[in-house]
N, CA, C and O atoms as CSV, one atom per row, in Angstrom:
chain,resi,resn,atom,element,x,y,z
A,1,MET,N,N,-101.999,-2.270,8.321
A,1,MET,CA,C,-101.413,-3.217,8.816
A,1,MET,C,C,-100.093,-3.261,8.246
A,1,MET,O,O,-99.877,-2.925,7.082
A,2,SER,N,N,-98.920,-3.796,9.292
A,2,SER,CA,C,-97.654,-3.565,8.907
A,2,SER,C,C,-97.336,-4.652,7.689
A,2,SER,O,O,-97.769,-5.803,7.620
A,3,THR,N,N,-96.482,-3.989,6.770
A,3,THR,CA,C,-95.777,-5.062,5.359
A,3,THR,C,C,-94.828,-5.880,6.283
A,3,THR,O,O,-94.747,-7.040,5.880
A,4,ASP,N,N,-94.144,-5.655,7.309
A,4,ASP,CA,C,-93.153,-6.721,7.639
A,4,ASP,C,C,-93.214,-8.210,7.609
A,4,ASP,O,O,-92.396,-9.095,7.361
A,5,ILE,N,N,-94.772,-8.168,8.029
A,5,ILE,CA,C,-95.022,-9.663,8.217
A,5,ILE,C,C,-95.202,-10.722,7.331
A,5,ILE,O,O,-95.223,-11.938,7.520
A,6,PHE,N,N,-95.397,-9.679,5.800
A,6,PHE,CA,C,-95.217,-10.427,4.509
A,6,PHE,C,C,-94.257,-10.360,3.478
A,6,PHE,O,O,-94.322,-10.353,2.249
A,7,ALA,N,N,-92.871,-10.290,4.748
A,7,ALA,CA,C,-91.644,-10.752,3.816
A,7,ALA,C,C,-91.337,-11.501,3.030
A,7,ALA,O,O,-90.595,-12.264,3.648
A,8,SER,N,N,-91.401,-11.852,1.983
A,8,SER,CA,C,-91.556,-13.002,1.269
A,8,SER,C,C,-89.812,-12.942,0.860
A,8,SER,O,O,-89.273,-13.750,1.616
A,9,SER,N,N,-89.044,-12.467,0.200
A,9,SER,CA,C,-87.918,-12.748,-0.143
A,9,SER,C,C,-86.481,-12.218,0.768
A,9,SER,O,O,-85.403,-11.909,0.260
A,10,VAL,N,N,-86.851,-12.218,2.386
A,10,VAL,CA,C,-85.806,-12.099,3.310
A,10,VAL,C,C,-84.522,-12.731,2.859
A,10,VAL,O,O,-84.706,-13.825,2.327
A,11,PHE,N,N,-83.376,-12.373,2.921
A,11,PHE,CA,C,-82.236,-13.164,2.924
A,11,PHE,C,C,-81.391,-12.734,4.385
A,11,PHE,O,O,-82.022,-12.268,5.333
A,12,PHE,N,N,-80.177,-12.906,4.437
A,12,PHE,CA,C,-79.354,-13.008,6.028
A,12,PHE,C,C,-78.081,-12.715,5.779
A,12,PHE,O,O,-77.483,-13.430,4.975
A,13,ARG,N,N,-77.515,-11.797,6.301
A,13,ARG,CA,C,-76.213,-11.257,6.148
A,13,ARG,C,C,-75.357,-11.855,7.441
A,13,ARG,O,O,-76.063,-12.011,8.438
A,14,LEU,N,N,-73.898,-12.233,7.606
A,14,LEU,CA,C,-73.357,-13.047,8.627
A,14,LEU,C,C,-71.950,-11.913,8.710
A,14,LEU,O,O,-71.170,-11.640,7.798
A,15,SER,N,N,-71.958,-11.473,9.914
A,15,SER,CA,C,-70.604,-11.036,10.181
A,15,SER,C,C,-69.880,-11.385,11.568
A,15,SER,O,O,-70.462,-11.306,12.649
A,16,ILE,N,N,-68.556,-11.778,11.418
A,16,ILE,CA,C,-67.982,-12.110,12.142
A,16,ILE,C,C,-66.743,-11.329,13.019
A,16,ILE,O,O,-65.633,-11.699,12.636
A,17,ALA,N,N,-66.715,-10.455,13.974
A,17,ALA,CA,C,-65.839,-9.695,14.299
A,17,ALA,C,C,-65.323,-8.631,13.535
A,17,ALA,O,O,-64.163,-8.236,13.411
A,18,GLY,N,N,-66.730,-8.102,12.878
A,18,GLY,CA,C,-66.554,-6.829,11.967
A,18,GLY,C,C,-66.150,-7.524,10.752
A,18,GLY,O,O,-65.801,-6.771,9.843
A,19,ASN,N,N,-66.106,-8.875,10.490
A,19,ASN,CA,C,-65.793,-9.349,9.083
A,19,ASN,C,C,-66.779,-9.754,8.260
A,19,ASN,O,O,-67.062,-10.927,8.502
A,20,ASP,N,N,-67.565,-9.189,7.204
A,20,ASP,CA,C,-68.667,-9.696,6.587
A,20,ASP,C,C,-68.122,-10.849,5.840
A,20,ASP,O,O,-67.014,-10.884,5.304
A,21,LEU,N,N,-68.918,-11.692,5.856
A,21,LEU,CA,C,-68.937,-13.370,4.859
A,21,LEU,C,C,-70.209,-13.015,3.745
A,21,LEU,O,O,-70.491,-13.604,2.701
A,22,GLY,N,N,-70.696,-12.124,4.221
A,22,GLY,CA,C,-71.830,-12.042,2.767
A,22,GLY,C,C,-73.142,-12.156,2.990
A,22,GLY,O,O,-73.534,-12.148,4.157
A,23,PRO,N,N,-73.909,-12.262,2.097
A,23,PRO,CA,C,-75.367,-12.600,2.783
A,23,PRO,C,C,-75.502,-13.892,2.072
A,23,PRO,O,O,-74.857,-14.225,1.078
A,24,PHE,N,N,-76.651,-14.770,2.848
A,24,PHE,CA,C,-77.167,-15.760,2.603
A,24,PHE,C,C,-78.589,-15.743,2.268
A,24,PHE,O,O,-79.318,-14.760,2.401
A,25,HIS,N,N,-79.075,-17.322,1.658
A,25,HIS,CA,C,-80.308,-17.186,1.240
A,25,HIS,C,C,-81.440,-17.743,2.503
A,25,HIS,O,O,-82.529,-17.227,2.753
A,26,THR,N,N,-80.749,-19.076,3.266
A,26,THR,CA,C,-81.713,-19.313,4.149
A,26,THR,C,C,-80.672,-19.102,5.734
A,26,THR,O,O,-79.454,-18.925,5.717
A,27,CYS,N,N,-81.442,-19.173,6.863
A,27,CYS,CA,C,-80.809,-19.413,8.020
A,27,CYS,C,C,-81.947,-20.254,8.605
A,27,CYS,O,O,-83.111,-20.122,8.226
A,28,SER,N,N,-81.538,-21.178,9.602
A,28,SER,CA,C,-82.235,-22.097,10.344
A,28,SER,C,C,-81.537,-22.318,12.141
A,28,SER,O,O,-80.316,-22.448,12.227
A,29,GLY,N,N,-82.100,-22.334,13.014
A,29,GLY,CA,C,-81.648,-22.718,13.866
A,29,GLY,C,C,-81.341,-21.736,14.888
A,29,GLY,O,O,-80.751,-22.142,15.889
A,30,LEU,N,N,-81.666,-20.429,14.793
A,30,LEU,CA,C,-81.871,-19.334,15.871
A,30,LEU,C,C,-82.733,-19.612,16.684
A,30,LEU,O,O,-83.885,-19.367,16.324
A,31,GLY,N,N,-82.545,-20.178,17.974
A,31,GLY,CA,C,-83.333,-20.614,18.682
A,31,GLY,C,C,-82.411,-21.340,20.110
A,31,GLY,O,O,-81.224,-21.629,19.960
A,32,ALA,N,N,-83.022,-21.541,21.265
A,32,ALA,CA,C,-82.488,-22.001,22.638
A,32,ALA,C,C,-83.461,-22.827,23.259
A,32,ALA,O,O,-84.619,-22.721,22.857
A,33,GLN,N,N,-83.221,-23.562,24.091
A,33,GLN,CA,C,-83.933,-24.602,24.784
A,33,GLN,C,C,-83.325,-24.370,26.346
A,33,GLN,O,O,-82.118,-24.458,26.569
A,34,VAL,N,N,-84.350,-24.053,27.428
A,34,VAL,CA,C,-84.029,-24.061,28.670
A,34,VAL,C,C,-84.421,-25.597,29.398
A,34,VAL,O,O,-85.459,-26.217,29.164
A,35,GLU,N,N,-83.618,-25.920,30.083
A,35,GLU,CA,C,-83.271,-27.142,30.772
A,35,GLU,C,C,-84.278,-26.757,31.971
A,35,GLU,O,O,-84.249,-25.579,32.327
A,36,VAL,N,N,-85.149,-27.615,32.615
A,36,VAL,CA,C,-85.779,-27.544,33.748
A,36,VAL,C,C,-85.392,-28.286,34.867
A,36,VAL,O,O,-84.735,-29.245,34.462
A,37,GLU,N,N,-85.481,-28.293,35.985
A,37,GLU,CA,C,-85.270,-29.388,37.379
A,37,GLU,C,C,-86.781,-29.300,37.839
A,37,GLU,O,O,-87.460,-28.279,37.952
A,38,GLN,N,N,-87.122,-30.520,38.060
A,38,GLN,CA,C,-88.688,-30.660,38.567
A,38,GLN,C,C,-88.448,-30.653,40.141
A,38,GLN,O,O,-87.749,-31.581,40.547
A,39,PHE,N,N,-88.885,-29.813,41.023
A,39,PHE,CA,C,-89.038,-29.781,42.510
A,39,PHE,C,C,-90.093,-30.063,43.176
A,39,PHE,O,O,-90.915,-29.154,43.293
A,40,ASN,N,N,-90.362,-31.261,43.747
A,40,ASN,CA,C,-91.625,-31.568,44.833
A,40,ASN,C,C,-91.385,-30.948,46.063
A,40,ASN,O,O,-90.601,-31.438,46.876
A,41,GLU,N,N,-92.171,-29.612,46.322
A,41,GLU,CA,C,-92.336,-29.320,47.483
A,41,GLU,C,C,-92.602,-30.092,48.838
A,41,GLU,O,O,-93.716,-30.583,48.657
A,42,GLY,N,N,-92.274,-30.374,49.803
A,42,GLY,CA,C,-93.239,-31.089,50.885
A,42,GLY,C,C,-94.618,-30.257,51.065
A,42,GLY,O,O,-94.743,-29.047,50.880
A,43,GLY,N,N,-95.755,-31.286,51.517
A,43,GLY,CA,C,-96.845,-30.512,51.892
A,43,GLY,C,C,-97.766,-29.872,50.333
A,43,GLY,O,O,-98.880,-29.350,50.278
A,44,ASN,N,N,-97.001,-30.105,49.461
A,44,ASN,CA,C,-97.606,-28.880,48.108
A,44,ASN,C,C,-97.924,-30.104,47.274
A,44,ASN,O,O,-96.940,-30.593,46.718
A,45,ASN,N,N,-99.074,-30.698,47.068
A,45,ASN,CA,C,-99.586,-31.578,46.381
A,45,ASN,C,C,-100.340,-31.068,44.917
A,45,ASN,O,O,-100.778,-31.915,44.139
A,46,GLY,N,N,-100.455,-29.471,44.598
A,46,GLY,CA,C,-101.201,-28.763,43.504
A,46,GLY,C,C,-99.936,-28.833,42.235
A,46,GLY,O,O,-100.084,-29.290,41.101
A,47,PHE,N,N,-99.317,-28.537,42.527
A,47,PHE,CA,C,-98.197,-28.732,41.423
A,47,PHE,C,C,-96.984,-29.131,41.773
A,47,PHE,O,O,-96.747,-29.487,42.928
A,48,THR,N,N,-95.936,-29.119,40.678
A,48,THR,CA,C,-94.480,-29.359,40.720
A,48,THR,C,C,-93.576,-27.977,40.682
A,48,THR,O,O,-93.859,-27.159,39.807
A,49,TRP,N,N,-92.831,-27.774,41.315
A,49,TRP,CA,C,-91.710,-26.387,40.721
A,49,TRP,C,C,-91.250,-26.730,39.725
A,49,TRP,O,O,-90.762,-27.859,39.687
A,50,GLN,N,N,-91.232,-25.971,38.656
A,50,GLN,CA,C,-90.219,-25.844,37.318
A,50,GLN,C,C,-89.290,-24.953,37.325
A,50,GLN,O,O,-89.476,-23.775,37.020
A,51,LEU,N,N,-87.870,-25.601,37.783
A,51,LEU,CA,C,-86.930,-24.614,38.096
A,51,LEU,C,C,-85.803,-24.489,36.559
A,51,LEU,O,O,-85.239,-25.489,36.113
A,52,PRO,N,N,-85.675,-23.323,36.033
A,52,PRO,CA,C,-84.827,-23.309,35.052
A,52,PRO,C,C,-83.366,-23.687,35.682
A,52,PRO,O,O,-83.008,-23.477,36.841
A,53,THR,N,N,-82.623,-24.285,34.649
A,53,THR,CA,C,-81.190,-24.763,35.227
A,53,THR,C,C,-80.319,-24.113,34.007
A,53,THR,O,O,-79.647,-23.129,34.317
A,54,ARG,N,N,-80.268,-24.501,32.837
A,54,ARG,CA,C,-79.132,-24.050,31.834
A,54,ARG,C,C,-79.851,-23.652,30.662
A,54,ARG,O,O,-81.078,-23.610,30.749
A,55,ILE,N,N,-79.228,-23.314,29.448
A,55,ILE,CA,C,-79.717,-22.701,28.453
A,55,ILE,C,C,-78.899,-23.519,27.319
A,55,ILE,O,O,-77.676,-23.459,27.444
A,56,THR,N,N,-79.357,-24.212,26.320
A,56,THR,CA,C,-78.784,-25.287,25.235
A,56,THR,C,C,-78.811,-24.460,24.047
A,56,THR,O,O,-79.878,-24.938,23.661
A,57,TRP,N,N,-78.554,-23.694,23.226
A,57,TRP,CA,C,-78.495,-22.897,22.096
A,57,TRP,C,C,-78.130,-23.936,20.622
A,57,TRP,O,O,-77.097,-24.577,20.428
A,58,SER,N,N,-79.126,-23.852,19.882
A,58,SER,CA,C,-79.169,-24.400,18.627
A,58,SER,C,C,-78.131,-23.912,17.907
A,58,SER,O,O,-77.688,-22.763,17.926
A,59,ASN,N,N,-77.628,-25.196,17.029
A,59,ASN,CA,C,-76.643,-24.565,15.994
A,59,ASN,C,C,-77.140,-23.969,15.110
A,59,ASN,O,O,-78.360,-24.126,15.160
A,60,ILE,N,N,-76.721,-23.108,13.985
A,60,ILE,CA,C,-76.860,-21.856,13.264
A,60,ILE,C,C,-76.669,-22.726,11.654
A,60,ILE,O,O,-75.553,-23.010,11.220
A,61,THR,N,N,-77.589,-22.965,11.129
A,61,THR,CA,C,-76.763,-23.102,9.528
A,61,THR,C,C,-77.509,-22.010,8.739
A,61,THR,O,O,-78.560,-21.428,9.008
A,62,LEU,N,N,-76.625,-21.890,7.629
A,62,LEU,CA,C,-77.151,-20.730,6.737
A,62,LEU,C,C,-76.227,-21.287,5.500
A,62,LEU,O,O,-75.032,-21.570,5.583
A,63,THR,N,N,-77.224,-21.398,4.099
A,63,THR,CA,C,-76.775,-22.137,3.133
A,63,THR,C,C,-76.785,-20.827,2.089
A,63,THR,O,O,-76.909,-19.721,2.616
A,64,ARG,N,N,-76.654,-20.902,0.582
A,64,ARG,CA,C,-76.447,-19.468,-0.248
A,64,ARG,C,C,-76.127,-20.283,-1.635
A,64,ARG,O,O,-75.667,-21.411,-1.462
A,65,PRO,N,N,-76.256,-19.987,-2.569
A,65,PRO,CA,C,-75.471,-20.262,-3.932
A,65,PRO,C,C,-74.057,-19.844,-3.716
A,65,PRO,O,O,-73.622,-19.074,-2.860
A,66,VAL,N,N,-73.310,-20.602,-4.809
A,66,VAL,CA,C,-71.801,-19.939,-4.701
A,66,VAL,C,C,-71.815,-18.746,-4.890
A,66,VAL,O,O,-72.877,-18.260,-5.279
A,67,THR,N,N,-70.745,-17.937,-4.699
A,67,THR,CA,C,-71.095,-16.499,-5.083
A,67,THR,C,C,-69.447,-16.405,-4.817
A,67,THR,O,O,-68.673,-17.308,-4.500
A,68,THR,N,N,-69.159,-14.824,-5.086
A,68,THR,CA,C,-67.271,-14.818,-4.890
A,68,THR,C,C,-67.241,-14.698,-3.334
A,68,THR,O,O,-66.132,-14.791,-2.809
A,69,ASP,N,N,-68.287,-14.510,-2.569
A,69,ASP,CA,C,-68.244,-14.560,-1.173
A,69,ASP,C,C,-67.432,-15.579,-0.441
A,69,ASP,O,O,-66.640,-15.540,0.501
A,70,THR,N,N,-67.994,-16.642,-1.336
A,70,THR,CA,C,-67.757,-18.176,-0.732
A,70,THR,C,C,-66.036,-18.250,-0.319
A,70,THR,O,O,-65.522,-19.205,0.262
A,71,THR,N,N,-65.474,-17.292,-0.666
A,71,THR,CA,C,-63.728,-17.157,-0.396
A,71,THR,C,C,-63.491,-16.796,0.886
A,71,THR,O,O,-62.506,-17.113,1.552
A,72,LYS,N,N,-64.465,-16.087,1.243
A,72,LYS,CA,C,-64.610,-15.478,2.820
A,72,LYS,C,C,-64.825,-16.334,3.554
A,72,LYS,O,O,-64.613,-15.932,4.698
A,73,ILE,N,N,-65.160,-17.394,3.533
A,73,ILE,CA,C,-65.809,-18.701,4.362
A,73,ILE,C,C,-64.510,-19.136,4.291
A,73,ILE,O,O,-63.951,-19.302,5.376
A,74,SER,N,N,-63.861,-19.372,3.254
A,74,SER,CA,C,-62.537,-20.332,3.092
A,74,SER,C,C,-61.339,-19.767,3.917
A,74,SER,O,O,-60.614,-20.535,4.551
A,75,ARG,N,N,-61.127,-18.359,3.905
A,75,ARG,CA,C,-60.270,-17.612,4.554
A,75,ARG,C,C,-60.765,-17.488,6.118
A,75,ARG,O,O,-59.795,-17.437,6.873
A,76,TRP,N,N,-61.811,-17.438,6.673
A,76,TRP,CA,C,-62.079,-17.730,8.017
A,76,TRP,C,C,-61.867,-18.673,8.611
A,76,TRP,O,O,-61.298,-18.521,9.692
A,77,ILE,N,N,-62.279,-20.244,8.107
A,77,ILE,CA,C,-61.983,-21.301,8.384
A,77,ILE,C,C,-60.575,-21.732,8.131
A,77,ILE,O,O,-60.285,-22.860,8.529
A,78,SER,N,N,-59.520,-20.923,7.451
A,78,SER,CA,C,-58.205,-21.197,7.457
A,78,SER,C,C,-57.610,-20.502,8.609
A,78,SER,O,O,-56.634,-20.952,9.209
A,79,LYS,N,N,-58.122,-19.553,8.871
A,79,LYS,CA,C,-57.584,-18.930,10.333
A,79,LYS,C,C,-58.120,-19.448,11.406
A,79,LYS,O,O,-57.488,-19.082,12.397
A,80,ILE,N,N,-59.137,-20.242,11.702
A,80,ILE,CA,C,-59.497,-20.966,12.655
A,80,ILE,C,C,-58.914,-22.112,13.033
A,80,ILE,O,O,-58.838,-22.485,14.204
A,81,ILE,N,N,-58.230,-23.062,11.505
A,81,ILE,CA,C,-57.636,-24.089,11.801
A,81,ILE,C,C,-56.214,-23.506,12.434
A,81,ILE,O,O,-55.747,-24.220,13.322
A,82,GLN,N,N,-55.673,-22.648,12.196
A,82,GLN,CA,C,-54.241,-21.950,12.557
A,82,GLN,C,C,-54.186,-21.903,14.299
A,82,GLN,O,O,-53.362,-22.439,15.040
A,83,ARG,N,N,-55.443,-21.013,14.667
A,83,ARG,CA,C,-56.064,-20.713,15.673
A,83,ARG,C,C,-57.252,-20.628,16.304
A,83,ARG,O,O,-57.828,-19.551,16.459
A,84,ALA,N,N,-57.691,-21.701,16.699
A,84,ALA,CA,C,-59.389,-21.770,17.255
A,84,ALA,C,C,-59.915,-20.556,18.436
A,84,ALA,O,O,-60.032,-20.722,19.650
A,85,GLU,N,N,-60.150,-19.443,17.724
A,85,GLU,CA,C,-60.790,-18.567,18.807
A,85,GLU,C,C,-62.358,-17.718,18.396
A,85,GLU,O,O,-62.792,-17.209,17.363
A,86,ARG,N,N,-62.846,-17.872,19.676
A,86,ARG,CA,C,-64.591,-17.786,19.538
A,86,ARG,C,C,-64.597,-16.152,18.887
A,86,ARG,O,O,-63.554,-15.508,18.997
A,87,LYS,N,N,-65.357,-15.749,18.460
A,87,LYS,CA,C,-65.435,-14.265,17.847
A,87,LYS,C,C,-66.916,-14.057,18.079
A,87,LYS,O,O,-67.742,-14.956,17.922
A,88,ASP,N,N,-67.185,-12.922,18.432
A,88,ASP,CA,C,-68.856,-12.613,18.250
A,88,ASP,C,C,-68.947,-12.090,17.270
A,88,ASP,O,O,-67.978,-11.665,16.641
A,89,GLY,N,N,-70.583,-11.963,16.775
A,89,GLY,CA,C,-70.837,-11.720,15.412
A,89,GLY,C,C,-72.478,-11.513,14.866
A,89,GLY,O,O,-73.201,-12.164,15.620
A,90,GLU,N,N,-72.977,-11.080,14.204
A,90,GLU,CA,C,-74.404,-10.610,13.626
A,90,GLU,C,C,-74.727,-10.953,12.654
A,90,GLU,O,O,-74.150,-10.767,11.583
A,91,ILE,N,N,-76.001,-11.687,12.904
A,91,ILE,CA,C,-76.743,-12.192,11.415
A,91,ILE,C,C,-77.964,-11.011,11.568
A,91,ILE,O,O,-78.657,-10.862,12.574
A,92,VAL,N,N,-78.045,-10.270,10.407
A,92,VAL,CA,C,-79.206,-9.656,10.009
A,92,VAL,C,C,-79.912,-10.204,9.029
A,92,VAL,O,O,-79.317,-10.885,8.194
A,93,ALA,N,N,-81.402,-10.000,8.938
A,93,ALA,CA,C,-82.107,-10.629,8.401
A,93,ALA,C,C,-82.621,-9.001,7.478
A,93,ALA,O,O,-83.133,-7.997,7.972
A,94,LEU,N,N,-82.294,-9.231,6.229
A,94,LEU,CA,C,-82.482,-7.889,5.340
A,94,LEU,C,C,-83.884,-8.014,4.155
A,94,LEU,O,O,-84.330,-8.983,3.540
A,95,ARG,N,N,-84.185,-6.946,4.183
A,95,ARG,CA,C,-85.440,-7.115,2.996
A,95,ARG,C,C,-84.755,-7.422,1.469
A,95,ARG,O,O,-83.606,-7.826,1.288
A,96,PRO,N,N,-85.614,-7.168,0.574
A,96,PRO,CA,C,-85.169,-7.285,-0.965
A,96,PRO,C,C,-84.040,-6.009,-1.185
A,96,PRO,O,O,-82.963,-6.084,-1.776
A,97,ASP,N,N,-84.733,-4.645,-0.418
A,97,ASP,CA,C,-83.888,-3.269,-0.615
A,97,ASP,C,C,-83.021,-3.386,0.440
A,97,ASP,O,O,-82.821,-2.308,1.001
A,98,ARG,N,N,-82.403,-4.380,0.930
A,98,ARG,CA,C,-81.373,-4.378,1.871
A,98,ARG,C,C,-81.402,-3.672,3.205
A,98,ARG,O,O,-80.499,-3.594,4.038
A,99,THR,N,N,-82.649,-3.163,3.236
A,99,THR,CA,C,-82.627,-2.566,5.108
A,99,THR,C,C,-83.055,-3.514,5.823
A,99,THR,O,O,-83.855,-4.387,5.485
A,100,PRO,N,N,-82.381,-3.332,7.134
A,100,PRO,CA,C,-82.542,-4.487,7.861
A,100,PRO,C,C,-84.036,-4.761,8.486
A,100,PRO,O,O,-84.728,-3.770,8.719
A,101,LEU,N,N,-84.435,-5.761,8.701
A,101,LEU,CA,C,-85.485,-6.432,9.284
A,101,LEU,C,C,-85.523,-6.791,10.401
A,101,LEU,O,O,-86.564,-6.650,11.043
A,102,ALA,N,N,-84.398,-7.360,10.961
A,102,ALA,CA,C,-84.022,-7.788,12.464
A,102,ALA,C,C,-82.664,-8.066,12.486
A,102,ALA,O,O,-82.077,-8.510,11.499
A,103,ARG,N,N,-81.951,-7.757,13.897
A,103,ARG,CA,C,-80.543,-8.317,14.117
A,103,ARG,C,C,-80.483,-9.188,15.145
A,103,ARG,O,O,-81.443,-9.352,15.898
A,104,TRP,N,N,-79.419,-9.789,15.266
A,104,TRP,CA,C,-79.230,-10.580,16.311
A,104,TRP,C,C,-77.769,-10.823,16.652
A,104,TRP,O,O,-77.254,-11.543,15.797
A,105,GLN,N,N,-76.947,-10.468,17.597
A,105,GLN,CA,C,-75.981,-10.637,18.099
A,105,GLN,C,C,-75.830,-12.261,18.399
A,105,GLN,O,O,-76.749,-12.955,18.834
A,106,VAL,N,N,-74.435,-12.760,18.069
A,106,VAL,CA,C,-74.448,-14.128,18.199
A,106,VAL,C,C,-73.003,-14.283,19.039
A,106,VAL,O,O,-71.921,-14.106,18.479
A,107,LEU,N,N,-73.101,-14.557,20.141
A,107,LEU,CA,C,-71.663,-14.387,20.920
A,107,LEU,C,C,-70.923,-16.163,20.827
A,107,LEU,O,O,-71.457,-17.270,20.895
A,108,GLY,N,N,-69.586,-15.750,20.657
A,108,GLY,CA,C,-68.775,-16.939,20.952
A,108,GLY,C,C,-68.814,-17.799,19.476
A,108,GLY,O,O,-68.857,-19.028,19.444
A,109,ILE,N,N,-68.800,-17.224,18.671
A,109,ILE,CA,C,-69.290,-18.121,17.372
A,109,ILE,C,C,-67.760,-19.075,16.718
A,109,ILE,O,O,-66.722,-18.414,16.675
A,110,ILE,N,N,-67.712,-20.079,16.399
A,110,ILE,CA,C,-67.114,-21.054,16.186
A,110,ILE,C,C,-67.546,-21.982,14.923
A,110,ILE,O,O,-68.582,-22.605,15.153
A,111,PRO,N,N,-67.019,-22.196,13.726
A,111,PRO,CA,C,-67.607,-23.014,12.875
A,111,PRO,C,C,-67.664,-24.420,13.260
A,111,PRO,O,O,-66.774,-24.958,13.918
A,112,VAL,N,N,-68.630,-24.965,12.879
A,112,VAL,CA,C,-69.016,-26.578,13.189
A,112,VAL,C,C,-68.631,-27.352,11.990
A,112,VAL,O,O,-67.897,-28.336,12.080
A,113,SER,N,N,-69.217,-26.833,10.625
A,113,SER,CA,C,-68.932,-27.504,9.594
A,113,SER,C,C,-69.397,-26.547,8.304
A,113,SER,O,O,-70.216,-25.628,8.343
A,114,TRP,N,N,-68.597,-27.053,7.086
A,114,TRP,CA,C,-68.767,-26.207,6.094
A,114,TRP,C,C,-69.100,-27.190,4.876
A,114,TRP,O,O,-68.589,-28.296,5.051
A,115,GLN,N,N,-69.714,-27.090,3.871
A,115,GLN,CA,C,-69.928,-27.907,3.009
A,115,GLN,C,C,-70.120,-27.289,1.858
A,115,GLN,O,O,-71.162,-26.670,1.641
A,116,GLY,N,N,-68.918,-27.401,0.782
A,116,GLY,CA,C,-69.148,-26.911,-0.142
A,116,GLY,C,C,-70.058,-27.347,-1.231
A,116,GLY,O,O,-70.869,-28.256,-1.052
A,117,PRO,N,N,-69.915,-26.598,-2.565
A,117,PRO,CA,C,-70.858,-26.808,-3.677
A,117,PRO,C,C,-70.311,-28.475,-4.120
A,117,PRO,O,O,-69.189,-28.977,-4.040
A,118,SER,N,N,-71.721,-29.090,-4.642
A,118,SER,CA,C,-71.089,-29.811,-5.864
A,118,SER,C,C,-71.579,-29.294,-7.282
A,118,SER,O,O,-72.596,-28.637,-7.508
A,119,PHE,N,N,-70.730,-29.690,-8.087
A,119,PHE,CA,C,-70.804,-29.438,-9.128
A,119,PHE,C,C,-71.209,-30.643,-10.263
A,119,PHE,O,O,-70.510,-31.586,-10.634
A,120,ASP,N,N,-72.517,-30.290,-10.656
A,120,ASP,CA,C,-72.808,-31.479,-11.606
A,120,ASP,C,C,-73.594,-30.792,-12.881
A,120,ASP,O,O,-74.614,-30.132,-12.681
A,121,PRO,N,N,-73.123,-30.962,-14.039
A,121,PRO,CA,C,-73.464,-30.333,-15.100
A,121,PRO,C,C,-74.757,-30.935,-15.832
A,121,PRO,O,O,-75.358,-30.421,-16.775
A,122,SER,N,N,-74.961,-31.785,-15.374
A,122,SER,CA,C,-76.108,-32.660,-16.032
A,122,SER,C,C,-77.410,-32.013,-15.112
A,122,SER,O,O,-78.563,-32.154,-15.521
A,123,THR,N,N,-77.130,-31.332,-13.905
A,123,THR,CA,C,-78.524,-30.815,-13.706
A,123,THR,C,C,-78.446,-29.339,-13.632
A,123,THR,O,O,-77.383,-28.720,-13.671
A,124,ALA,N,N,-79.959,-28.645,-13.492
A,124,ALA,CA,C,-79.943,-27.130,-13.622
A,124,ALA,C,C,-79.682,-26.675,-12.341
A,124,ALA,O,O,-79.433,-25.472,-12.262
A,125,GLN,N,N,-79.671,-27.304,-11.340
A,125,GLN,CA,C,-79.587,-26.622,-9.930
A,125,GLN,C,C,-78.197,-25.876,-9.875
A,125,GLN,O,O,-77.243,-26.179,-10.592
A,126,ALA,N,N,-78.197,-24.951,-9.016
A,126,ALA,CA,C,-77.185,-24.037,-8.862
A,126,ALA,C,C,-76.232,-24.740,-7.582
A,126,ALA,O,O,-76.671,-25.412,-6.648
A,127,ALA,N,N,-75.200,-24.471,-7.773
A,127,ALA,CA,C,-74.038,-24.677,-6.516
A,127,ALA,C,C,-74.213,-24.104,-5.273
A,127,ALA,O,O,-74.115,-22.932,-4.909
A,128,VAL,N,N,-74.516,-25.229,-4.617
A,128,VAL,CA,C,-74.627,-24.326,-2.806
A,128,VAL,C,C,-73.957,-24.873,-2.051
A,128,VAL,O,O,-73.728,-26.082,-2.004
A,129,GLU,N,N,-73.433,-23.762,-1.142
A,129,GLU,CA,C,-72.872,-23.847,0.018
A,129,GLU,C,C,-73.467,-23.925,1.215
A,129,GLU,O,O,-74.511,-23.275,1.272
A,130,THR,N,N,-73.058,-24.696,2.529
A,130,THR,CA,C,-73.445,-24.634,3.635
A,130,THR,C,C,-72.790,-24.511,4.819
A,130,THR,O,O,-71.865,-25.257,5.139
A,131,LEU,N,N,-73.315,-23.380,5.675
A,131,LEU,CA,C,-72.045,-23.199,6.825
A,131,LEU,C,C,-73.032,-23.427,7.940
A,131,LEU,O,O,-74.166,-22.956,8.025
A,132,GLU,N,N,-72.311,-24.356,8.917
A,132,GLU,CA,C,-72.911,-24.776,10.382
A,132,GLU,C,C,-72.086,-24.048,11.395
A,132,GLU,O,O,-70.915,-24.424,11.443
A,133,ILE,N,N,-72.369,-23.263,12.066
A,133,ILE,CA,C,-71.837,-22.467,13.334
A,133,ILE,C,C,-72.423,-22.836,14.799
A,133,ILE,O,O,-73.592,-22.759,15.176
A,134,ALA,N,N,-71.145,-23.308,15.601
A,134,ALA,CA,C,-72.070,-23.184,17.133
A,134,ALA,C,C,-71.891,-21.591,17.696
A,134,ALA,O,O,-71.471,-20.680,16.983
A,135,HIS,N,N,-72.274,-21.442,19.056
A,135,HIS,CA,C,-72.237,-20.226,19.494
A,135,HIS,C,C,-72.442,-20.523,21.033
A,135,HIS,O,O,-72.583,-21.652,21.502
A,136,GLU,N,N,-72.439,-19.170,21.851
A,136,GLU,CA,C,-72.915,-19.066,23.249
A,136,GLU,C,C,-73.825,-18.298,23.130
A,136,GLU,O,O,-73.704,-17.466,24.029
A,137,GLY,N,N,-74.542,-18.123,22.629
A,137,GLY,CA,C,-75.871,-17.523,23.279
A,137,GLY,C,C,-76.008,-16.248,21.832
A,137,GLY,O,O,-75.191,-15.852,21.001
A,138,LEU,N,N,-77.795,-15.855,22.164
A,138,LEU,CA,C,-77.999,-15.027,20.854
A,138,LEU,C,C,-78.249,-13.543,21.891
A,138,LEU,O,O,-78.435,-13.763,23.087
A,139,ARG,N,N,-78.248,-12.397,21.516
A,139,ARG,CA,C,-78.816,-11.342,22.010
A,139,ARG,C,C,-79.673,-10.571,20.753
A,139,ARG,O,O,-79.395,-10.864,19.590
A,140,PRO,N,N,-80.578,-9.715,21.013
A,140,PRO,CA,C,-81.215,-8.878,20.108
A,140,PRO,C,C,-80.219,-7.865,19.951
A,140,PRO,O,O,-79.438,-7.516,20.837
A,141,ALA,N,N,-80.284,-7.318,18.572
A,141,ALA,CA,C,-79.323,-6.286,18.696
A,141,ALA,C,C,-80.011,-4.797,18.367
A,141,ALA,O,O,-79.327,-3.775,18.424
């Protein structure tokens, strides 16, 4: 039996245009939805044709505790503020020993939001940052 299905400590690395933004602990939103148009064919009462029209890609959200890599996101967003330009990138799911588990090419990435950490000394929770990106599609790498 493959041990891949029991990966319990997976983390994710995001790079955009070759610029490694570091590891993230969670990644959600890797998905797409295909819109369909129903077409009723004359004389055919047994079914309705389901014709695919367009694909909508979900935004991807990545989170991690604050690290020295946090400044990489700040620098990337500063560049986007000066000139909004979509870039291709890659998300790699990594095992604890840093060997790749899965890869996705992410096309036309643009940041949607970045939520910096909240520092509260009265709690024992780690300071966490969240990055949400929009994109134009995914491809297996």
